[in-house]
C-alpha positions as CSV (number, residue, x, y, z in Angstrom):
1,M,37.2,76.2,-56.7
2,T,40.5,74.4,-56.6
3,K,40.8,70.7,-57.1
4,K,41.7,70.3,-53.4
5,C,38.6,72.2,-52.2
6,L,36.4,70.2,-54.6
7,F,37.9,66.9,-53.3
8,L,37.2,68.0,-49.7
9,F,33.6,69.0,-50.6
10,L,32.9,65.7,-52.3
11,S,34.4,63.7,-49.4
12,V,32.2,65.5,-46.8
13,M,29.1,64.9,-49.0
14,L,29.9,61.2,-49.3
15,I,30.4,60.8,-45.5
16,S,27.1,62.6,-44.8
17,I,25.2,60.3,-47.2
18,A,26.8,57.2,-45.7
19,L,25.9,58.4,-42.2
20,A,22.3,59.1,-43.3
21,C,22.0,55.7,-44.8
22,G,23.4,54.1,-41.7
23,D,20.8,55.8,-39.5
24,N,18.0,54.6,-41.8
25,T,19.2,51.0,-41.7
26,K,19.5,51.2,-37.9
27,N,16.0,52.5,-37.6
28,N,14.7,49.6,-39.6
29,I,16.2,47.0,-37.2
30,T,13.9,45.7,-34.4
31,T,15.5,46.7,-31.1
32,N,12.8,45.6,-28.6
33,V,12.4,42.1,-27.1
34,P,8.8,40.9,-28.0
35,A,6.0,41.0,-25.5
36,V,5.0,37.9,-23.4
37,P,2.5,35.6,-25.2
38,T,-1.0,35.8,-23.7
39,N,-4.1,33.7,-23.6
40,V,-2.1,30.5,-23.5
41,N,-4.2,27.4,-23.5
42,A,-3.6,23.6,-23.3
43,V,-6.1,21.0,-24.6
44,A,-5.7,17.3,-23.9
45,G,-6.1,14.5,-26.4
46,D,-5.2,10.8,-26.6
47,G,-1.4,10.8,-26.0
48,Q,-1.1,14.4,-27.0
49,I,-1.7,18.0,-25.9
50,T,-2.4,21.0,-28.2
51,I,-1.0,24.3,-26.9
52,S,-2.2,27.6,-28.4
53,W,-1.6,31.3,-27.6
54,N,-2.3,34.8,-29.1
55,S,0.3,35.9,-31.6
56,V,2.7,38.7,-30.7
57,S,3.1,41.4,-33.4
58,D,6.9,41.7,-33.3
59,A,7.7,38.0,-32.7
60,T,9.3,35.9,-35.5
61,S,8.9,32.5,-33.6
62,Y,7.9,31.0,-30.3
63,N,9.5,28.6,-27.8
64,I,7.6,26.2,-25.5
65,Y,9.1,25.1,-22.2
66,W,7.5,22.1,-20.5
67,S,7.7,19.6,-17.6
68,T,5.7,17.0,-15.7
69,N,6.1,19.3,-12.7
70,T,4.6,22.7,-12.0
71,G,6.8,25.8,-11.9
72,V,8.1,25.5,-15.5
73,S,11.0,27.9,-16.4
74,K,13.5,28.4,-19.3
75,S,15.7,25.7,-17.6
76,N,13.2,23.0,-18.4
77,S,12.7,21.0,-21.7
78,K,12.5,23.3,-24.7
79,I,10.7,23.1,-28.1
80,S,11.8,26.0,-30.3
81,G,10.7,27.7,-33.5
82,L,7.1,26.9,-33.1
83,P,3.8,28.2,-34.7
84,S,0.5,28.5,-32.8
85,P,-1.1,26.2,-32.2
86,Y,1.4,23.4,-31.5
87,T,0.5,19.7,-30.8
88,H,2.9,18.0,-28.4
89,T,2.7,14.3,-29.2
90,A,4.0,10.9,-27.9
91,L,2.9,11.7,-24.4
92,T,1.8,9.3,-21.6
93,N,-1.9,9.2,-20.8
94,G,-2.8,10.0,-17.2
95,I,0.2,12.2,-16.5
96,T,-0.2,16.0,-16.2
97,Y,2.1,18.2,-18.4
98,Y,2.9,21.8,-17.6
99,Y,3.8,24.5,-20.2
100,V,5.0,28.1,-20.6
101,V,5.5,30.0,-23.9
102,T,7.9,32.7,-24.9
103,A,8.1,35.0,-28.0
104,V,11.3,35.4,-30.0
105,N,12.8,37.9,-32.4
106,S,16.2,39.2,-33.4
107,A,16.5,41.3,-30.2
108,G,15.9,38.3,-28.0
109,E,13.3,36.2,-26.1
110,S,10.5,37.4,-23.9
111,N,9.8,36.3,-20.4
112,V,7.7,33.2,-19.9
113,S,3.9,33.2,-20.2
114,T,1.4,32.2,-17.5
115,E,1.8,28.4,-16.9
116,V,-0.9,26.1,-18.3
117,S,-1.4,22.3,-17.9
118,A,-3.3,19.4,-19.3
119,K,-3.5,15.6,-18.8
120,P,-3.7,13.3,-21.9
121,V,-6.4,10.7,-21.7
122,A,-7.2,7.6,-23.8
123,V,-10.2,8.1,-26.0
124,S,-12.7,5.4,-25.2
125,K,-14.1,3.5,-28.1
126,I,-16.6,0.7,-28.7
127,P,-14.7,-2.7,-28.3
128,N,-13.9,-5.0,-31.2
129,I,-16.1,-7.9,-32.2
130,P,-15.3,-11.1,-30.4
131,S,-13.6,-13.7,-32.7
132,N,-13.1,-17.4,-32.8
133,V,-16.6,-18.1,-31.4
134,S,-17.4,-21.8,-31.0
135,A,-20.2,-23.9,-29.5
136,A,-19.6,-27.4,-28.0
137,S,-22.5,-29.8,-27.3
138,G,-23.2,-31.5,-24.0
139,D,-26.1,-33.3,-22.4
140,G,-28.8,-30.6,-22.2
141,Q,-26.3,-27.9,-22.5
142,I,-23.9,-26.1,-24.8
143,T,-20.5,-24.5,-24.0
144,I,-19.9,-21.3,-25.9
145,S,-16.4,-19.8,-26.0
146,W,-14.6,-17.0,-27.8
147,N,-11.4,-14.9,-27.7
148,S,-11.2,-12.2,-25.2
149,V,-11.3,-8.5,-26.4
150,S,-8.7,-6.3,-24.7
151,D,-10.9,-3.2,-24.2
152,A,-14.1,-5.1,-23.3
153,T,-15.4,-5.1,-19.7
154,S,-18.2,-7.7,-20.4
155,Y,-19.8,-9.8,-23.1
156,N,-23.4,-10.4,-24.2
157,I,-24.7,-13.7,-25.8
158,Y,-27.7,-13.6,-28.2
159,W,-29.2,-17.0,-29.1
160,S,-32.1,-18.6,-30.9
161,T,-33.2,-22.0,-32.2
162,N,-33.3,-20.4,-35.6
163,T,-30.3,-19.3,-37.7
164,G,-29.7,-15.6,-38.4
165,V,-29.4,-14.5,-34.7
166,S,-29.4,-10.8,-34.0
167,K,-29.6,-8.4,-31.0
168,S,-33.4,-8.7,-31.1
169,D,-33.2,-12.4,-30.0
170,N,-32.8,-13.9,-26.5
171,K,-30.0,-12.2,-24.6
172,I,-27.6,-13.4,-21.9
173,A,-25.8,-10.4,-20.4
174,M,-22.5,-10.2,-18.5
175,A,-21.4,-13.7,-19.8
176,S,-18.0,-15.0,-18.9
177,I,-15.6,-17.0,-21.1
178,P,-16.5,-19.8,-21.5
179,Y,-20.2,-19.7,-20.9
180,I,-22.3,-22.9,-20.3
181,H,-25.9,-22.5,-21.5
182,T,-27.9,-25.1,-19.5
183,N,-31.5,-26.4,-19.4
184,L,-31.6,-27.0,-23.1
185,S,-33.5,-29.6,-25.1
186,N,-31.4,-32.4,-26.6
187,G,-31.7,-32.9,-30.3
188,I,-32.5,-29.2,-31.1
189,I,-29.9,-26.9,-32.7
190,Y,-29.1,-23.7,-30.9
191,Y,-27.5,-20.7,-32.6
192,Y,-25.3,-18.1,-30.9
193,V,-23.6,-14.7,-31.6
194,I,-21.4,-12.8,-29.1
195,T,-20.9,-9.0,-28.5
196,S,-18.3,-7.2,-26.4
197,V,-19.2,-4.3,-24.2
198,N,-17.5,-1.4,-22.4
199,S,-18.5,2.0,-21.0
200,T,-18.7,3.5,-24.6
201,G,-21.1,0.9,-25.9
202,E,-21.6,-2.6,-27.5
203,S,-19.8,-4.1,-30.5
204,D,-21.5,-5.6,-33.5
205,I,-22.3,-9.2,-33.4
206,S,-19.8,-12.0,-34.0
207,I,-19.9,-14.7,-36.6
208,E,-22.7,-17.2,-35.7
209,A,-21.9,-20.5,-34.1
210,S,-24.3,-23.5,-33.4
211,A,-24.5,-26.8,-31.6
212,K,-27.0,-29.5,-30.8
213,P,-27.2,-30.9,-27.3
214,L,-27.2,-34.7,-27.1
215,S,-27.8,-37.1,-24.2
216,T,-24.8,-38.7,-22.8
217,A,-25.9,-42.2,-24.1
218,I,-26.5,-40.9,-27.7
219,A,-23.2,-39.0,-27.7
220,A,-21.5,-42.2,-26.6
221,G,-23.3,-44.4,-29.2
222,K,-24.9,-46.6,-26.5
223,W,-28.2,-47.2,-28.4
224,D,-28.9,-50.3,-26.3
225,E,-29.4,-48.1,-23.3
226,M,-31.9,-45.9,-25.1
227,K,-35.7,-46.3,-25.5
228,W,-37.9,-45.3,-28.4
229,D,-40.7,-43.0,-27.4
230,N,-43.0,-41.6,-30.0
231,G,-40.4,-41.4,-32.7
232,I,-37.7,-40.0,-30.5
233,W,-34.8,-41.8,-28.8
234,G,-34.6,-41.0,-25.1
235,E,-33.2,-42.2,-21.9
């Protein structure tokens, strides 16, 4: 075999090997757009929604398109490169959000999934304990006041003539701020705690406050207008 023939033979072999390798590389590249994600679900939370879906075998990532109006398409707001599940945060409670999901790979993006929706809602919790509780004496009465609690719908007052008041003591339900406790005996100390209430439940009790009702004359120091009766000053 001449050198020229040998050169031609080797050239043909090299070209054949290169073509074969090129075909194998081509066969290893994904050429199909992935399937549409299925079983898409949206679950509402407080200010957020969690979107989940079944994985697609040939997808490398997923896109979510969303809107506050139904009929979501790829022209709407997009969140790209997502895993499943994905939690969409910083949302407004009480507004319905709509979602579709697409699967992505090197060949492109699938069509949109079935649309799902959810409405974030505030998680109700037991209200905070009322603060700054005070009790002011009057004649046969005591005025109890406290700071309002933002998530409370009403308040309960528990009271006793003994310190250490709990929820097992006398109860005044649906009390307003301030509340005037009347028909009390002058000269006796009354003790109070407050709780706040909403649809979820009742808070723990507040710090205890106390006061002693006094007659108007005693409170004003007008002893000459008082009479002594059985060891007690009275009117």
